[in-house]
C-alpha positions as CSV (number, residue, x, y, z in Angstrom):
1,M,113.1,-108.1,21.4
2,C,110.4,-110.9,20.1
3,K,111.3,-112.5,16.2
4,Y,109.2,-113.3,13.7
5,R,109.8,-116.6,12.1
6,F,106.8,-117.1,9.8
7,V,103.6,-116.0,9.8
8,V,100.8,-117.6,8.3
9,E,97.2,-115.8,6.8
10,Y,95.5,-118.1,6.8
11,G,89.5,-115.2,5.6
12,G,61.8,-130.2,-23.5
13,A,60.4,-126.4,-24.1
14,S,56.7,-126.6,-25.4
15,M,55.3,-125.1,-28.0
16,W,53.1,-122.0,-27.2
17,S,50.8,-120.3,-29.4
18,R,50.9,-116.2,-29.7
19,E,48.0,-116.1,-27.6
20,E,49.4,-118.1,-25.0
21,I,52.9,-116.4,-25.1
22,V,50.6,-112.8,-24.8
23,R,48.7,-114.2,-22.1
24,S,51.3,-115.8,-20.6
25,S,53.4,-112.1,-21.1
26,D,50.4,-110.0,-18.8
27,V,50.4,-111.9,-16.3
28,L,54.4,-112.3,-16.0
29,R,53.9,-108.2,-15.5
30,V,51.9,-109.1,-12.8
31,V,53.6,-111.4,-11.5
32,L,56.7,-108.9,-11.9
33,F,54.4,-105.9,-10.1
34,A,53.2,-107.8,-7.5
35,A,57.5,-109.2,-7.1
36,V,58.5,-105.6,-6.6
37,L,55.8,-104.7,-4.2
38,M,57.0,-107.8,-1.5
39,T,60.3,-106.7,-2.3
40,G,60.3,-102.8,-1.3
41,F,58.1,-104.4,1.7
42,A,60.3,-106.6,3.0
43,V,62.7,-103.6,2.4
44,A,61.2,-101.8,4.5
45,H,60.1,-104.4,6.6
46,A,63.9,-105.5,7.5
47,Q,65.1,-101.7,8.6
48,E,61.9,-100.5,10.6
49,G,62.9,-100.2,14.6
50,P,65.6,-98.3,16.9
51,P,69.0,-98.8,15.8
52,G,70.0,-99.0,19.2
53,I,73.0,-97.6,21.1
54,T,75.6,-97.4,18.5
55,K,77.7,-95.0,20.0
56,R,80.5,-96.6,22.2
57,S,79.1,-96.4,25.6
58,V,80.6,-96.1,29.1
59,F,77.5,-98.2,31.3
60,P,76.6,-97.7,35.2
61,A,77.1,-100.7,37.4
62,F,73.7,-103.0,37.3
63,D,71.3,-102.0,39.3
64,P,68.4,-105.1,40.3
65,L,66.4,-102.9,42.3
66,A,65.6,-100.4,39.5
67,P,61.8,-100.7,39.1
68,M,59.7,-102.9,37.2
69,C,58.1,-102.3,33.9
70,S,55.7,-104.4,31.3
71,K,55.8,-107.4,30.5
72,P,56.3,-108.2,26.9
73,V,53.6,-109.0,24.7
74,G,52.6,-111.3,21.7
75,V,55.7,-113.2,22.2
76,S,55.4,-117.0,23.7
77,R,57.6,-118.1,27.1
78,V,59.8,-120.0,25.2
79,L,64.2,-119.5,25.5
80,A,65.9,-120.1,22.5
81,F,69.6,-120.6,21.7
82,V,71.4,-120.8,18.0
83,Q,74.6,-122.8,19.1
84,E,77.5,-122.6,16.7
85,N,78.3,-126.5,16.9
86,E,79.1,-128.2,19.5
87,R,82.6,-127.2,20.8
88,E,82.3,-127.9,24.3
89,F,82.4,-124.7,25.4
90,L,79.0,-123.9,23.7
91,Q,78.1,-127.2,25.4
92,G,78.0,-125.7,28.6
93,V,76.2,-122.7,27.4
94,N,73.7,-125.1,26.7
95,H,73.6,-126.6,29.9
96,G,73.4,-122.9,31.6
97,L,70.5,-122.4,29.7
98,A,69.1,-125.4,29.7
99,M,69.0,-125.4,33.5
100,A,68.4,-121.6,33.7
101,A,64.8,-122.1,31.6
102,K,63.6,-125.3,33.8
103,D,64.7,-123.4,36.7
104,R,62.5,-120.7,35.8
105,G,59.4,-122.4,33.6
106,L,60.4,-121.5,30.2
107,E,60.5,-123.8,26.7
108,Y,63.8,-124.4,26.1
109,Q,65.1,-124.9,22.0
110,R,68.4,-125.2,20.4
111,S,69.3,-125.4,16.9
112,V,72.8,-126.8,16.1
113,A,74.1,-124.9,13.0
114,E,77.4,-126.6,12.6
115,S,79.8,-124.1,12.0
116,D,77.0,-123.1,8.6
117,V,76.4,-119.0,9.2
118,S,73.8,-119.1,6.2
119,R,71.9,-122.0,8.4
120,A,72.1,-120.2,11.7
121,I,70.8,-117.2,10.0
122,T,67.9,-119.5,8.6
123,E,67.3,-121.0,12.2
124,I,67.3,-117.0,13.8
125,Q,64.9,-116.4,11.2
126,K,63.0,-119.4,12.5
127,F,62.4,-118.7,15.7
128,A,61.7,-115.2,15.3
129,N,58.9,-116.0,12.7
130,A,57.8,-118.7,15.4
131,R,57.7,-115.8,17.8
132,V,59.7,-116.7,20.2
133,G,60.7,-115.0,23.5
134,A,63.7,-114.9,23.9
135,L,66.7,-116.1,21.8
136,V,70.3,-116.5,22.4
137,A,72.8,-117.0,19.7
138,T,76.5,-117.8,18.5
139,S,77.9,-117.3,15.0
140,S,81.5,-117.1,13.7
141,D,80.2,-114.6,11.4
142,P,78.3,-111.7,14.0
143,S,78.0,-109.1,10.4
144,A,75.9,-111.8,8.6
145,V,73.1,-113.0,12.1
146,S,73.3,-108.9,13.1
147,K,70.2,-108.2,10.4
148,S,68.8,-110.9,11.3
149,L,68.8,-110.2,15.9
150,Q,67.9,-107.0,15.1
151,Q,64.3,-108.1,14.0
152,V,64.0,-110.4,16.5
153,I,64.6,-107.3,19.1
154,W,62.3,-104.9,17.5
155,S,59.6,-108.1,18.3
156,G,59.9,-107.5,21.8
157,A,62.0,-110.4,23.0
158,Y,64.9,-110.3,24.5
159,V,68.3,-111.2,22.5
160,G,71.5,-112.3,24.2
161,T,74.6,-112.3,23.0
162,I,78.2,-113.4,23.5
163,V,80.6,-111.2,22.6
164,P,79.4,-109.2,19.1
165,P,76.4,-106.9,19.0
166,P,73.1,-106.1,18.8
167,A,71.7,-107.4,22.0
168,T,69.3,-106.9,24.6
169,L,72.6,-108.3,27.3
170,L,75.5,-108.7,25.6
171,L,78.3,-110.6,27.0
172,N,82.2,-109.8,26.7
173,A,85.1,-110.6,28.7
174,P,87.9,-108.4,29.1
175,Q,89.2,-109.0,26.9
176,Y,93.1,-107.6,26.5
177,A,92.9,-108.8,30.4
178,T,91.8,-112.6,29.5
179,G,94.9,-112.4,26.8
180,K,97.3,-110.8,29.2
181,A,96.3,-114.0,31.7
182,I,97.7,-116.8,30.2
183,T,100.8,-114.9,28.0
184,D,101.8,-114.0,31.8
185,A,101.4,-117.7,32.8
186,A,104.0,-118.8,29.5
187,I,105.9,-115.9,30.3
188,E,106.7,-116.9,33.5
189,H,107.4,-120.5,32.5
190,I,109.4,-119.7,29.7
191,N,111.3,-118.1,31.8
192,T,111.9,-120.6,34.3
193,K,111.2,-123.3,32.5
194,L,113.2,-122.4,29.0
195,G,115.8,-120.1,29.7
196,G,114.1,-117.4,28.4
197,K,114.4,-119.1,25.6
198,A,110.9,-120.2,23.3
199,N,109.2,-121.5,19.6
200,V,105.7,-119.6,20.1
201,V,102.5,-120.4,17.9
202,L,99.4,-118.3,18.5
203,L,96.9,-119.3,17.5
204,T,94.5,-116.3,17.1
205,Q,91.0,-115.3,16.2
206,D,91.6,-111.9,14.5
207,S,89.0,-113.0,12.3
208,M,86.3,-111.5,14.9
209,E,87.6,-108.0,16.0
210,F,86.0,-108.2,18.7
211,L,88.0,-110.8,20.2
212,T,91.6,-109.2,19.2
213,P,92.4,-107.3,22.5
214,R,93.2,-110.5,23.2
215,F,95.7,-112.1,20.9
216,E,96.9,-107.7,21.2
217,A,97.8,-108.7,24.9
218,M,99.7,-112.3,23.5
219,R,101.8,-110.4,21.2
220,D,102.8,-107.4,23.5
221,G,103.7,-109.3,26.2
222,L,106.1,-112.2,24.1
223,N,107.0,-109.2,21.7
224,A,109.2,-107.9,25.1
225,I,110.6,-110.9,25.2
226,A,114.7,-111.7,23.5
227,G,114.6,-115.3,23.0
228,V,111.1,-115.7,22.4
229,T,110.5,-116.6,18.5
230,I,107.0,-116.6,17.3
231,V,106.8,-119.0,14.4
232,A,103.0,-118.5,13.6
233,D,101.0,-116.5,14.5
234,I,97.4,-118.0,12.3
235,A,93.4,-118.0,12.8
236,P,92.9,-121.8,12.1
237,K,89.9,-122.3,10.1
238,P,87.3,-123.8,11.9
239,V,87.8,-122.7,15.4
240,T,87.6,-126.0,16.3
241,K,90.1,-128.6,18.1
242,E,89.8,-130.1,14.8
243,G,91.1,-126.8,12.9
244,G,93.3,-126.5,15.4
245,F,94.7,-130.0,14.6
246,A,95.0,-129.8,10.5
247,T,96.8,-125.9,11.6
248,M,99.0,-127.4,13.9
249,N,100.3,-130.1,11.4
250,T,100.8,-128.1,8.6
251,I,103.2,-125.4,10.7
252,L,104.8,-128.8,12.0
253,L,106.0,-129.4,8.5
254,A,107.9,-126.1,8.8
255,S,108.8,-126.0,12.3
256,S,108.8,-128.8,13.9
257,D,110.0,-127.7,17.6
258,I,107.4,-126.2,19.7
259,D,107.5,-124.9,23.2
260,V,104.4,-122.9,23.4
261,V,101.4,-122.8,22.0
262,L,98.6,-120.3,23.0
263,G,94.6,-119.5,21.6
264,G,92.0,-120.9,23.4
265,D,91.4,-123.9,24.6
266,A,89.3,-125.5,21.6
267,V,92.1,-125.5,19.1
268,V,94.8,-125.6,21.3
269,L,93.7,-129.4,22.6
270,G,93.6,-129.8,18.8
271,A,97.5,-128.8,18.4
272,L,98.4,-130.8,21.7
273,E,97.0,-133.7,19.9
274,A,98.5,-133.4,16.3
275,L,101.9,-132.7,18.4
276,R,101.8,-136.1,19.5
277,A,100.5,-137.7,16.8
278,A,103.7,-136.9,15.4
279,G,105.9,-137.7,18.9
280,K,106.7,-133.6,19.3
281,D,105.0,-133.2,22.9
282,R,107.2,-132.7,25.5
283,P,106.7,-132.1,29.8
284,D,108.2,-129.2,29.6
285,Q,106.2,-127.8,27.0
286,F,103.5,-125.5,27.5
287,L,100.4,-124.9,25.8
288,G,97.6,-122.6,27.4
289,G,94.7,-122.0,26.4
290,I,91.0,-119.9,26.8
291,D,87.5,-121.2,27.9
292,G,88.0,-123.8,30.8
293,E,86.5,-126.1,28.4
294,P,86.9,-129.7,30.7
295,E,89.3,-131.5,27.9
296,G,92.3,-129.3,29.4
297,V,91.2,-129.2,32.6
298,A,91.8,-132.4,32.4
299,E,94.9,-131.7,30.9
300,I,96.1,-129.6,33.3
301,K,94.8,-132.2,36.4
302,R,97.0,-135.2,34.3
303,G,100.4,-132.8,36.1
304,D,102.8,-134.3,33.2
305,S,100.8,-132.9,30.6
306,P,102.4,-130.1,28.0
307,Y,98.8,-128.1,28.6
308,K,99.6,-126.2,31.8
309,A,97.2,-123.0,32.5
310,S,93.5,-122.3,30.8
311,I,92.0,-118.9,32.1
312,A,88.7,-119.9,32.6
313,L,85.5,-118.1,31.1
314,S,82.4,-120.2,32.6
315,S,80.1,-121.3,29.8
316,P,78.0,-122.9,32.5
317,V,77.3,-120.1,34.9
318,F,77.4,-117.6,32.1
319,G,74.4,-118.9,29.8
320,Y,72.5,-119.5,33.1
321,A,72.5,-116.0,33.9
322,M,71.1,-115.1,30.1
323,G,69.0,-117.7,30.3
324,Y,67.3,-116.3,33.7
325,Y,67.4,-112.9,32.8
326,A,65.7,-114.2,30.3
327,A,62.9,-114.7,31.8
328,D,63.0,-112.0,33.8
329,W,62.7,-109.5,31.2
330,L,58.9,-112.2,30.1
331,D,58.2,-111.1,33.9
332,G,58.8,-107.4,33.1
333,R,61.8,-106.7,35.6
334,S,65.2,-104.8,34.3
335,I,67.9,-106.9,33.0
336,P,71.6,-105.8,32.6
337,Q,72.7,-104.7,29.2
338,A,76.2,-106.0,29.5
339,M,77.7,-108.3,31.8
340,D,81.4,-108.9,32.2
341,I,82.9,-113.0,31.7
342,L,85.5,-112.4,34.5
343,P,88.7,-115.2,33.4
344,I,90.2,-117.0,36.6
345,A,93.4,-118.3,36.0
346,L,92.3,-121.8,36.7
347,T,94.8,-123.9,38.9
348,A,95.6,-127.2,41.3
349,Q,93.6,-125.5,44.2
350,N,90.3,-124.0,42.9
351,I,90.3,-126.6,39.7
352,K,87.6,-129.0,41.7
353,Q,85.6,-126.1,43.1
354,Y,85.1,-124.6,39.3
355,E,84.6,-128.3,38.1
356,A,82.1,-127.8,40.2
357,D,80.8,-124.6,39.3
358,L,80.6,-126.7,35.9
359,I,77.9,-129.4,37.4
360,D,75.8,-126.9,39.3
361,P,75.8,-122.8,37.6
362,A,72.7,-122.7,39.6
363,S,73.8,-122.7,42.6
364,V,76.6,-119.9,42.1
365,F,73.9,-117.9,40.6
366,A,72.1,-117.6,43.8
367,D,75.3,-117.2,45.8
368,P,76.3,-113.4,45.4
369,E,79.9,-113.9,46.0
370,R,80.4,-116.7,44.4
371,R,78.5,-114.7,41.0
372,N,80.7,-112.3,41.3
373,T,83.5,-114.2,41.1
374,Y,82.7,-115.1,37.6
375,L,79.9,-112.1,36.6
376,K,79.7,-108.2,36.5
377,M,76.7,-107.0,35.5
378,Y,76.5,-103.1,33.8
379,G,73.5,-101.1,32.5
380,N,69.8,-101.5,33.1
381,I,67.7,-102.5,30.0
382,C,63.6,-103.8,30.0
383,Y,60.8,-104.1,27.4
384,D,59.5,-100.4,27.6
385,T,63.5,-99.4,27.6
386,R,63.8,-102.0,24.8
387,D,65.2,-99.7,22.1
388,Q,68.2,-98.9,23.5
389,Y,70.0,-102.4,23.3
390,V,73.4,-102.8,22.8
391,N,74.2,-102.1,19.1
392,F,78.2,-101.5,19.7
393,P,81.0,-103.7,20.7
394,W,80.6,-102.9,24.2
395,S,83.9,-103.7,26.5
396,S,84.8,-102.4,29.7
397,E,87.8,-102.1,28.9
398,T,86.5,-99.0,27.3
399,K,86.9,-95.7,29.1
400,E,85.0,-92.6,28.5
């Protein structure tokens, strides 16, 4: 069995006359009464609209030939993106969305929340008030933004999210399979290059329940290896390169001999930077990430880097798909309710094509064979059936 050495758990007053005071009190009562009425109205308004599909469900394959629906009314042909931060994975989403908006004749607007949840909520509400016809949103606290996203859905607009609900089109990856893919690559390296023994760091995102299966897969695989010691199992905050750098620096104070680091590309790249700064990087180490970020790809191409693998979830390709289906929604077409982002293990043999696809996701989406290597669609929804939006943590790995 794998051993755990330690686990870090980071989550001049004015003078008024008596008459003025009386008049002021009367005014205050009226203002307070009006405030109560407005608050009641706001609460009632916030609760209106259907809850969507809240029970875990298995959707059939998407039918691209489904009948046309009504076009949304009262919303503009604007595609807006509330972007959690500037990490490369989300920059890829932005690239795909912007390209799709241009190709489909939509105005494109973007706001970066800088990992500030309250700012994300404010931006979503701003776009809701502007009656945009399509919104894609990402946040580090999905539960905090969910009510605001429901308001956008109830307005008749398209809402796309990456992993957490609610959404008219929800994207997810088969999370356990994704985590298993990078873990299997690490285990092969441990057995063939490290003599079956390794000190391992897991940089998780367990605070986001929707991603938990990928880290469960990592623990399951590594726990089966007798020579593996998990020296740290921790969720960096924030989930950025800087967060990974700071977290690895802390880990190195307690354990300076690290052989394997697994997690999302951004945080593992930060860990690599910390190892290099401390002079603790080695060519025989295995650092592996998830997301297929360009910097991770560049490290793999070096050949002598400790960064050995990335499981690609091509964000420009699925970003383009989200933007494309936003335009379909506004045109009255039926779109998928859910979409799988299929994990691809990057190798020296496929990296060149993968990089070309990052630059031109439109050509990937237009080619069914290439598109199907990245994406798989499920269910159908349109403006007329918008009450059937996804409001549960959908996964293609869920069984009936």
